[in-house]
N, C-alpha and C positions, 0 to 999 in steps of 0.2 A: 709587355702587354698588360693593360689595365684589367684588374679583377674587382669583384665586389668588395673584397677586403681592403681595397685602397680607399673606400669611402670612409668618411669619419663616422664616429659612433652615432651622432645625432641623425645623420642621413640614413644609416642602417635601421635605426629605431623607427623612422618614418615608414620604411619598407615593411618592417615587421608588424607595424600597426594594421596592415591590410591582410594579415594572415588569419585563417580560421583558428579558433582556439586550440584545436587538437594538433595543429602544426606548430602553433606558437610554443607549446610546451617542449618541443624538441630543440628549439633555437639555442637555449643556453648550453646544450650539450655538444654543439658543433665545435666550438673553439672558445678560447678565453675572450677574444675580441667580441664575438657574438654574444657571449654571456654578459659582458659589460654593457653592450648596446641594448640588450633585452630589458635591462632595468630602467632604461630611459623611455620605454613605451608608456604612454600616458592615457590611451583611450580604452582601457579595460572596461569602462562603463558602458561600452556598446553591447556587452554580453548580458542578456537577461535570462537565457536558458542554457543549461549545461547538462549533458548526458555522458556518463562514463561507459556507455554500452559499446562493447567491442564489435557488435553487429553493425551499429551505425557507421563505424569508421573502418570496417574491415578492409575496404578497398583503398584506403588512403595511405597505407604503409605506416600508420602511426596509431598509437593507442595509449590510454592511461594504464600503465602497467604496474606502477608502484604507488605506495602512499606518498612518496616524495613528489611524484608527478601531481597528485591531487593537491598536496599542500602548496606546491609551487604556483599552481593556477589559482586556487581559492584565496591565497594570500593577496592576490592582485585584483581578482574580479569578484570574489565571494560576496562582498558587501553590496554589489550591484545586482546580483542574481535574484530572480523572482521564482524560477522553477528549476529544481535540481532532481536528476535521476541518477541513482547509484545502483549499478547492476552487479551481478553475482560474481564478477571477477575480483571482488573485494570481500573482506569480512567486516564485521561491525566495529572493528578497532579503528576505523577511520572516522567514526562519529565524533570524537572529541575535536578533530580537525574541522569538521563541518560546523560544529557548534561554535568554534572560535571565530570563524570567518564569515559565516552565512546567517547573519541576524535578520535579514530583510526578506526572507523567503515567503512566498505565498503558498507554494506546494512543494512537497518532497515525495519521491517514489523510491522505495528501498527494496532491493532484492539481493540479499547477501548469501554467500555460500556457507557462512557460519555466523551464529548469533550468540552474543553474550550480554546478558542484562546489564552488567557493570559498565559496558561501553556507552550505555544510554543515560547514565547518571548526568543530569543537567544538560542533556543533549539539545533539548528544545527550549530551554529556559529563556534564552535571549531572543527567540523568534516570536516577537510580539505581534507580527502580522500574519502568522501562519494560518491558513484556512483549510488546506487539504493535505492529508497524510495517507499514503498507501504503503503497506508493508507486506511483502511476500516472505513468509516465515517458514523456512525449511531447515531446521537444525541438522547438523551433521551427526551421523551415528558414530560417536567418539567415546562412548563408555563401553569398555570390554569386560564382560562378566563370564566367568567360567561356571557352567552348569553341567554336572555329570561328565566332566572331561570334554565337553563341547564348548567352543567359544561362541558367545552370543554378543552381537553388537546392538546396543540400545542407545537411543538418543539421550543426550544430556539435557534435562529439562529444568528450568528454573521458573518460579512464579514471575511472570513478566512485570517489570516496573516501568514499561515504556510510556505509559500514559501519565505517570505521576508528576512529571515536570513540564508537561505541555500546558499552555495557557488555555484552559478549557473554554473560556468565554469567547475566544476568537475562532476556534476550529469549527468548520461547518461540514467537512467531509472526512470520514475515517473509513479505511478499508484494510482488512486483515485477511490474508489467505494462509491457512496453516496446513501442515502435513497431516492428512487423515490417519496415517499410520501411528501417530502418537497416542491415539485413543485415550486422551485425557481432557477433562473439561477445561475451558479457559479459566485461569486462576481466579479465585475469589477477589483478590485485590485488584485484578483487572476490571472486574465488574463494579467494584466499589469506586474505582476511579472514573469509570465510564459514566456513571450517573451524574457527574458534575458537568458533563458536556451538554449543557442544556440548549446550546445553539445549533446542535447537529441537524443538518438537513438531509444528509446521506450517510448511511451506515452499511458496510459490507463485512460480513463474517463468513466468508466462503470456506466450506469444508471444515467448519469448526464443530466441536462437540460442545453444545450449550448446556451447562450445568444449571442447577436451580437458581443460583444467584444471578446469573446472566438473564435467565428468563424473567426474573423479577425486575431487572433494571431496564430492559429494552422498552417496556410499556411506559416508562417514566419520561422517555425522550419525545415529548409531545410535538416537537417541531419537525420530526422526521417526515420527509416527502418521498425519500427513496430508501428501500430496505432490500438488501440482497443477502439471502441466506442459502444460496445455491450449494447443495451438497452438505449442508449442515445436518446434524442429527441430535436427537434427544430421546429420552425414555419417558414413557407414560403419556397421559393426556394432559400435558402441562402447558400447552402453547396458547390457550384461549385468551388470556389477558393481553397478549401481544397485539391482538387485533383491536385494542382500544385506541390505536393510533389513527385518529380520525383524519389526519392530513395526508395520509399515504396516497401517492399517485402511482408509484412503481413498486411492485412486489415480486421478487423472484424466489420461488420455493422449489425450483426444479431439483429432483433427486433428494427430496426431503421426506421424512416420515409423517407427512400431513394426513390427517384422517378426514373421513366424510364430515364429521361434526365440525372440524376446524374450518374446512373450506366453506361451509355454510355460514359460520360466524364471520368469516372474511367478507362474504357477499353482503351480509346484513349490516356490518358496522363500518366498513371502509367505503364510504359513499363517494369519495373523490378519486377512487382508484381508476387509472387509465391503462395500466399494464399489469397483467397477472400471468406468471409462468408456473404451471404445475406439471410440466413435462417430467415423465418418469417418476411420478409420485405414486408408487404401487399400492399404497394403502387407501387411495381414493378409488372407489368403485366406479365402474362405467355407468351403473344405474344412477348414481348420484350426479355425475357430470351430465348425463343425458337429461335427467329430471330438471337440473338447474338451467340447462339450455332451453328446454321446453317452457320453463317458467319465465324465460327471458331475464334470468338473474344477471347474466353477463352483458346485457344490452348497453349499459352505460360505460362499459370498459372498451376502450379503443382497440386494444390488442390482448387477446387471451390465447395462450399456448396450452392446448390440451393434448400434448403429445402422448400422454398415457392412454387416452381414449383411442388413438390410432393403433397402438401396439397390442392392446388387450383384445382377446377374442370373447 
């Protein structure tokens, strides 16, 4: 009885060329014949987007489970990819592999279960076309300290060097979401690197603690159209200069310690603003919001979320 293994390697390769990428990575593991045939597949350039998300493929009976899987796929299609999503079933140790094979990316989304700055050394150096970077940053609690005979787990935190090797003149979108439990300002060298990203149109620093250096740098990014600081926090009345960003059209300040004075500065200086979210900004008084509504301050803004006004009595 004839079976698929009776086909020659070239014919097998033609069949494998029609498989989705997540199934294609299992082919070399079936048998030696299939492994040899898999290397004859030539149409890897059909893939422009790749996600390692186990959710995406959970019903397919296949997944990217190891760094070897990633390397196997990226070595073949990496140079053709434009969009790459790396989900939390990996740690940042796969970044050197990404750097080696994915030089033509337009966007990259990173959500690792463990992060190490050293893995990002030169990670983006070859990506001369990169425009969008999103990083979900939740360090593992892997430093164990003994305090009065009690074991305390604290996160291992290094000053992030993640921006230092990006080509700042090409990147237009940056997004960082950090663990609020860290209770530490974004590193000063992070702020110093960010100021070189003069072409940024969109910046997200969600749930970040913004230190003085960061508060000085953000107003220098004059091309910003979209700024998301949802859940971010700072101390003192130090946000006023940020509202010198005259090109802002989208501003999310939900769950931030914005004051009455600052919301008035926003309304006065951000003339192009179309979206404003101040939901759960408990430091803004109802009186201020009501007064600004009566004065028709928000009339030019297409969407205003005043959730705080609905919850306060």
